[in-house]
KOLGU-284738 format. One record per residue (C-alpha): chain; x, y, z. Coordinates in steps of 0.05 Angstrom, whole numbers, plus 5000, padded with zeros to 4 digits. Layout:
REM KOLGU-284738
PT mol    u    v    w
PT   A    X    Y    Z
...
REM end
This chain:
REM KOLGU-284738
PT mol    u    v    w
PT   A 4866 5725 8015
PT   A 4880 5655 8042
PT   A 4859 5619 8109
PT   A 4892 5551 8124
PT   A 4888 5522 8192
PT   A 4937 5468 8207
PT   A 4940 5408 8258
PT   A 5018 5405 8281
PT   A 5057 5349 8313
PT   A 5127 5365 8338
PT   A 5182 5316 8361
PT   A 5235 5357 8398
PT   A 5300 5344 8439
PT   A 5313 5396 8490
PT   A 5374 5404 8532
PT   A 5388 5452 8591
PT   A 5447 5484 8613
PT   A 5443 5516 8685
PT   A 5490 5569 8696
PT   A 5484 5574 8769
PT   A 5424 5566 8820
PT   A 5386 5627 8783
PT   A 5393 5626 8708
PT   A 5397 5573 8656
PT   A 5400 5565 8580
PT   A 5359 5512 8535
PT   A 5368 5487 8464
PT   A 5322 5446 8423
PT   A 5324 5413 8354
PT   A 5269 5372 8323
PT   A 5218 5357 8269
PT   A 5147 5367 8260
PT   A 5090 5353 8213
PT   A 5041 5408 8189
PT   A 4973 5375 8164
PT   A 4918 5423 8135
PT   A 4854 5414 8174
PT   A 4816 5468 8128
PT   A 4833 5515 8075
PT   A 4798 5571 8039
PT   A 4841 5607 7989
PT   A 4829 5655 7927
PT   A 4905 5659 7910
PT   A 4926 5589 7918
PT   A 4903 5523 7886
PT   A 4869 5488 7942
PT   A 4889 5418 7918
PT   A 4964 5439 7925
PT   A 4952 5453 7998
PT   A 4984 5385 8028
PT   A 5019 5358 8091
PT   A 5093 5378 8099
PT   A 5146 5368 8142
PT   A 5191 5419 8179
PT   A 5256 5424 8213
PT   A 5255 5458 8282
PT   A 5310 5498 8318
PT   A 5302 5541 8378
PT   A 5326 5562 8447
PT   A 5321 5606 8509
PT   A 5329 5620 8578
PT   A 5303 5583 8646
PT   A 5290 5616 8711
PT   A 5283 5563 8766
PT   A 5241 5577 8826
PT   A 5243 5518 8873
PT   A 5205 5464 8836
PT   A 5182 5510 8784
PT   A 5215 5533 8724
PT   A 5197 5596 8680
PT   A 5221 5594 8607
PT   A 5224 5641 8552
PT   A 5246 5628 8486
PT   A 5239 5626 8406
PT   A 5234 5569 8355
PT   A 5249 5572 8283
PT   A 5209 5527 8232
PT   A 5244 5515 8166
PT   A 5193 5491 8113
PT   A 5223 5456 8049
PT   A 5219 5501 7994
PT   A 5174 5491 7932
PT   A 5178 5514 7862
PT   A 5131 5569 7882
PT   A 5135 5584 7950
PT   A 5189 5594 8008
PT   A 5159 5596 8076
PT   A 5187 5602 8150
PT   A 5162 5617 8220
PT   A 5194 5641 8282
PT   A 5151 5625 8346
PT   A 5157 5662 8410
PT   A 5146 5620 8470
PT   A 5134 5630 8545
PT   A 5115 5577 8598
PT   A 5118 5547 8666
PT   A 5141 5476 8686
PT   A 5128 5443 8747
PT   A 5173 5380 8770
PT   A 5146 5327 8810
REM end
């Protein structure tokens, strides 16, 4: 098997569209960098595990509650394909925002 740990840095642009006082939608678009911190693999050549960039797109819902917002959504991470490997990730998100 393989065990690879990555450090990730994402840069996202996010837009909110409120549909009344109790519900909204958001969408985001961005780029990211995945840099391997450690790896252990019997199936892959460890020298071939390197830093890669990704394109990110996602969206979800926003529930405002006074100065708080609860949001839930998903992001899709598209990794550039290589000759040997094709990868993509769907990441679920649940969070709380506080406006000050």
